[in-house]
C-alpha positions as CSV (number, residue, x, y, z in Angstrom):
1,M,-188.8,10.7,-56.5
2,S,-192.4,11.0,-58.4
3,I,-192.7,10.6,-61.9
4,Q,-193.7,14.1,-62.2
5,S,-190.4,15.6,-60.9
6,K,-188.2,15.4,-63.8
7,G,-190.8,17.2,-65.7
8,R,-190.6,20.1,-62.8
9,R,-187.0,20.4,-63.0
10,E,-187.0,20.6,-66.4
11,A,-189.5,23.4,-66.3
12,K,-187.8,25.6,-64.1
13,K,-184.7,25.4,-65.3
14,K,-186.9,26.2,-69.0
15,L,-187.9,29.1,-66.4
16,A,-184.8,30.3,-65.2
17,E,-183.2,30.2,-69.0
18,R,-186.2,32.6,-70.1
19,E,-185.5,35.1,-67.8
20,R,-182.0,35.5,-68.4
21,N,-182.2,35.7,-72.1
22,Q,-185.2,38.4,-71.0
23,A,-183.1,40.4,-68.5
24,A,-180.2,40.3,-70.8
25,A,-182.1,41.5,-74.2
26,N,-184.2,44.2,-72.0
27,P,-181.1,45.7,-69.1
28,E,-181.9,48.0,-67.0
29,P,-181.6,52.0,-68.1
30,K,-178.7,53.4,-66.9
31,A,-179.0,57.1,-66.1
32,N,-176.9,59.5,-68.7
33,V,-173.6,60.7,-66.8
34,E,-171.4,62.8,-67.8
35,P,-168.6,63.7,-66.4
36,H,-167.2,67.4,-66.5
37,A,-165.1,68.7,-64.1
38,E,-163.0,67.0,-61.4
39,L,-160.8,68.9,-58.3
40,R,-158.1,67.0,-57.1
41,D,-155.4,67.7,-54.3
42,E,-151.6,67.0,-55.2
43,H,-152.0,63.4,-54.2
44,R,-154.3,62.7,-56.6
45,T,-157.4,62.6,-54.3
46,L,-160.8,63.6,-55.7
47,L,-162.2,66.6,-53.6
48,A,-164.6,67.6,-55.7
49,G,-166.5,67.0,-58.9
50,I,-169.2,67.6,-61.5
51,V,-171.1,65.8,-63.2
52,R,-174.4,66.2,-66.0
53,R,-177.1,63.6,-65.0
54,D,-180.5,63.5,-66.9
55,G,-179.7,67.2,-68.1
56,E,-179.1,68.6,-64.5
57,W,-175.7,69.6,-62.9
58,V,-174.3,67.8,-60.0
59,L,-171.6,68.8,-57.9
60,G,-170.1,66.1,-55.1
61,M,-167.5,67.1,-52.4
62,D,-166.2,64.3,-50.2
63,G,-168.0,61.3,-51.8
64,K,-171.4,63.1,-51.5
65,I,-173.6,64.8,-53.7
66,A,-173.6,68.6,-52.6
67,G,-176.7,69.6,-55.1
68,E,-177.9,69.5,-58.7
69,T,-178.8,72.4,-60.1
70,P,-180.0,73.5,-64.3
71,S,-177.4,76.2,-63.6
72,A,-173.7,75.3,-65.2
73,A,-172.6,78.7,-64.1
74,R,-173.3,78.3,-60.8
75,V,-171.8,74.8,-60.1
76,L,-168.9,76.0,-61.4
77,A,-168.4,79.0,-59.5
78,L,-168.8,76.9,-56.5
79,I,-166.2,74.3,-57.0
80,M,-163.4,77.2,-58.5
81,Q,-164.6,78.6,-55.2
82,A,-163.7,75.8,-53.3
83,A,-160.4,74.9,-55.4
84,E,-159.7,78.8,-54.1
85,W,-160.5,77.7,-50.6
86,H,-158.5,75.0,-50.8
87,E,-155.1,77.2,-52.3
88,N,-155.6,79.9,-49.3
89,N,-155.5,76.5,-46.9
90,N,-152.3,75.8,-48.2
91,T,-153.8,72.5,-49.9
92,P,-152.3,72.4,-53.6
93,V,-155.0,71.7,-56.0
94,R,-155.6,71.1,-59.8
95,L,-158.9,72.3,-61.4
96,M,-159.7,70.7,-64.4
97,Y,-163.0,71.2,-66.2
98,S,-164.6,70.4,-69.8
99,D,-165.1,72.6,-72.5
100,A,-168.8,71.9,-72.1
101,L,-169.0,73.7,-68.7
102,K,-167.3,76.1,-69.3
103,D,-169.4,76.6,-72.4
104,A,-172.5,76.9,-70.5
105,A,-171.6,78.6,-67.9
106,H,-170.4,81.2,-70.2
107,A,-173.5,81.6,-72.2
108,E,-175.7,81.6,-69.2
109,A,-174.0,84.4,-67.6
110,A,-174.2,86.2,-71.0
111,A,-177.7,85.8,-71.1
112,Q,-177.9,87.7,-68.2
113,G,-175.7,90.4,-70.1
114,I,-172.6,89.9,-67.8
115,D,-169.4,87.7,-68.1
116,F,-168.5,85.0,-66.2
117,D,-166.4,86.8,-63.8
118,T,-169.2,88.8,-62.6
119,W,-171.4,86.5,-62.3
120,K,-169.2,84.6,-60.3
121,R,-168.3,87.5,-57.9
122,N,-172.1,88.4,-57.9
123,L,-172.7,84.7,-56.3
124,A,-169.8,85.0,-54.2
125,V,-171.7,88.0,-52.8
126,E,-174.6,86.5,-52.6
127,L,-173.7,83.5,-50.1
128,G,-171.9,86.1,-48.3
129,I,-168.0,84.5,-49.1
130,G,-165.2,86.3,-51.1
131,N,-163.7,89.8,-50.2
132,R,-166.7,92.0,-50.7
133,D,-164.7,95.0,-51.2
134,A,-163.1,93.4,-54.3
135,V,-166.4,92.6,-55.9
136,T,-168.0,96.2,-56.3
137,A,-165.0,97.8,-57.3
138,H,-165.2,97.1,-61.3
């Protein structure tokens, strides 16, 4: 062992401790994620969900991100459509969503001069899903 070995060891320990302290004092910034909706089956398995991350609404389905948009009305309508599809295919589901998501979706529709149900029907027509005859009948 050299005379300088102990000094190098002590310097490495001090450096490692300083790095740990700096890491603890300055943690990595986390994305601001707020859960707002979830669609679960009768076994409580999560089928879909909506979160708000950094101002964008994010729709997740089957464990993957299905899309993100600034439109609350769009993600709420899509998860409602997914719930309806499961129900029509004999899979009982439970959809729960926050008041903040509902209020944002309804406000978005109202800003366009229509109610949310009309907005949802218009989206179904745009996407080519649902009963088109029921959409045109008011």
